[in-house]
C-alpha positions in Angstrom: 0.6 37.4 -8.5 4.4 37.5 -9.1 6.5 34.4 -9.4 10.2 34.7 -8.9 12.2 32.2 -11.1 15.7 31.5 -12.4 16.0 30.9 -16.2 18.8 28.6 -17.4 20.1 28.0 -20.9 22.1 24.9 -21.9 23.0 23.0 -25.0 22.9 19.3 -25.7 24.3 18.6 -29.1 22.6 20.8 -31.7 19.6 21.5 -29.3 19.4 24.6 -27.1 17.2 24.1 -24.0 15.6 26.7 -21.6 15.0 25.5 -18.1 13.0 27.4 -15.5 13.3 26.8 -11.7 11.6 28.6 -8.8 13.9 31.1 -7.3 12.8 30.2 -3.8 13.0 26.5 -2.8 9.6 24.8 -2.5 10.1 23.6 1.0 6.4 23.0 1.5 6.1 20.4 -1.2 7.0 16.7 -1.5 6.4 14.2 -4.3 6.4 10.5 -3.8 6.0 7.4 -5.9 3.0 5.2 -4.9 3.1 3.1 -8.1 1.2 3.5 -10.4 0.0 6.7 -8.7 2.1 9.6 -7.4 1.4 11.7 -4.3 2.1 15.5 -4.2 1.7 17.0 -0.7 1.6 20.8 -0.5 1.1 23.6 2.0 -0.8 26.7 0.8 2.3 28.7 -0.2 3.7 25.8 -2.2 0.4 25.2 -3.9 0.2 28.8 -5.1 3.8 28.6 -6.4 3.2 25.2 -8.2 0.0 26.6 -9.8 2.0 29.5 -11.2 4.7 27.1 -12.6 1.9 24.8 -13.9 0.4 27.8 -15.9 3.9 28.8 -17.0 4.4 25.3 -18.5 1.0 25.7 -20.3 2.3 28.7 -22.3 6.0 27.8 -22.6 6.2 25.3 -25.5 10.0 25.4 -25.7 10.8 25.3 -21.9 11.4 22.7 -19.2 10.0 23.7 -15.8 12.0 22.0 -13.1 10.6 21.7 -9.5 13.5 20.4 -7.3 11.6 18.5 -4.5 13.8 15.6 -3.6 14.9 15.5 0.0 12.2 17.9 1.2 10.4 17.1 4.5 6.6 16.9 4.3 4.6 19.9 5.7 3.1 17.5 8.4 5.7 14.8 8.9 3.7 12.9 11.6 0.7 12.4 9.3 2.2 12.5 5.8 1.9 9.7 3.3 5.3 10.6 1.9 8.0 10.5 4.6 10.6 12.4 2.5 10.6 13.9 -0.9 11.5 11.0 -3.3 11.1 12.7 -6.7 11.7 15.9 -8.5 9.1 17.1 -11.1 9.7 18.3 -14.6 6.9 19.8 -16.7 7.2 20.3 -20.4 5.1 20.9 -23.5 4.7 17.6 -25.5 5.9 19.3 -28.7 9.4 19.7 -27.1 9.6 15.9 -27.2 12.3 15.9 -24.5 13.7 12.5 -23.8 13.8 11.9 -20.0 17.1 9.9 -20.2 18.8 13.1 -21.3 17.8 15.1 -18.2 20.8 14.2 -16.0 23.2 15.3 -18.7 21.3 18.6 -19.2 20.9 19.3 -15.5 24.6 19.1 -15.0 25.1 21.7 -17.7 22.9 24.3 -16.0 24.5 27.3 -14.4 23.1 29.5 -11.7 20.5 31.0 -14.1 19.3 34.5 -14.6 16.7 35.8 -12.0 13.4 37.0 -13.5 9.9 37.8 -12.1 6.9 36.7 -14.1 3.3 37.7 -13.4 0.4 35.2 -13.4 -3.2 35.7 -12.6 -5.2 33.1 -10.7 -8.3 34.3 -12.7 -6.6 32.9 -15.8 -6.9 29.4 -14.4 -10.0 27.7 -15.9 -13.1 27.7 -13.7 -14.5 24.4 -12.4 -17.3 24.6 -15.0 -14.7 24.8 -17.8 -12.7 22.0 -16.3 -15.7 19.7 -15.9 -16.7 20.3 -19.5 -13.1 19.6 -20.7 -13.1 16.4 -18.7 -16.4 15.3 -20.2 -15.0 16.0 -23.7 -11.9 13.9 -22.8 -14.0 11.0 -21.6 -15.8 11.1 -24.9 -12.5 10.6 -26.7 -11.0 14.0 -27.3 -7.5 14.3 -28.9 -4.8 12.3 -27.1 -2.7 15.4 -27.5 -4.8 16.9 -24.7 -3.5 14.2 -22.2 -0.3 14.0 -20.2 2.4 11.6 -21.1 4.0 10.5 -17.8 7.5 9.0 -17.4 9.6 8.2 -14.3 13.3 8.3 -14.8 16.3 8.9 -12.6 14.2 9.9 -9.5 12.3 12.5 -11.5 8.7 12.5 -12.7 8.3 13.9 -16.2 4.9 15.3 -17.2 4.6 16.3 -20.9 1.4 17.8 -22.1 0.0 20.6 -24.2 -1.7 23.8 -23.1 -5.1 22.1 -22.6 -3.6 19.4 -20.4 -1.8 21.9 -18.2 -4.6 24.5 -18.0 -7.4 22.1 -17.1 -5.4 20.5 -14.3 -4.0 23.8 -12.9 -7.4 24.3 -11.3 -6.9 21.2 -9.1 -3.6 22.6 -7.8 -5.0 26.1 -7.3 -7.9 24.6 -5.3 -5.5 23.3 -2.8 -4.1 26.7 -2.3 -7.5 28.3 -1.8 -9.2 25.7 0.2 -8.5 25.5 4.0 -8.5 22.1 5.6 -11.5 21.4 7.8 -11.1 21.6 11.5 -10.2 18.3 13.0 -8.7 17.0 9.8 -5.0 16.8 9.1 -5.4 17.9 5.5 -7.6 18.1 2.5 -7.4 14.9 0.4 -8.7 15.0 -3.2 -9.0 11.3 -4.2 -10.1 12.3 -7.7 -7.5 14.9 -8.5 -5.8 14.5 -11.8 -7.6 11.2 -12.1 -7.3 8.8 -15.1 -11.1 8.5 -15.3 -11.2 12.1 -16.5 -8.8 11.4 -19.3 -5.8 13.4 -18.0 -3.2 10.7 -18.9 -2.4 8.9 -22.1 -1.6 5.7 -20.2 -4.4 4.0 -18.3 -4.2 3.9 -14.5 -1.8 6.8 -14.0 -2.7 9.7 -11.8 -1.6 12.1 -9.0 -3.2 12.5 -5.6 -2.9 16.0 -4.2 -2.9 16.6 -0.5 -3.1 20.0 1.2 -1.6 20.6 4.6 -2.0 23.6 6.8 
């Protein structure tokens, strides 16, 4: 599959940053704060795009992946948990050690960006068997490096993790894109998606609910 993106470059002090954004607005996605959890509601097209960006974050150690979602209307407004997009989302590799409080300053320095098209293959997303094994390893106390560090700052949710963290959770997002909601149900609700019990997060109690709308 092809993913159209814009690539931005900006400098803060001595550091040069690369920021990737989707070229087409993700109008079928909203992110809300249900402290301490977050809710990400997606339609199928947005779920495919977010999976591609998620996998891009897994292999881009020196890049911030920015998903502008604030102000979006939910795919099914009458039944949505999130009435309007409250938060943007920024994905980054933990080795970048980007400080969220610097995001506003960096964001204001970004130009229009250069258009690019990157290819990603859904078959590269780990299978459920692989994900369940990685989750078992995490519950047994695998390296904390394999877990997300989550911060909320300036109406933006920051998820920093390594390749293992992004790859094993990409399957949850891709599943939303592939699975059709059952007839008679407003959406597919995964109550255990990106769940703290599976060791996805470094901080106890944090997690993300994913909801798929038609």
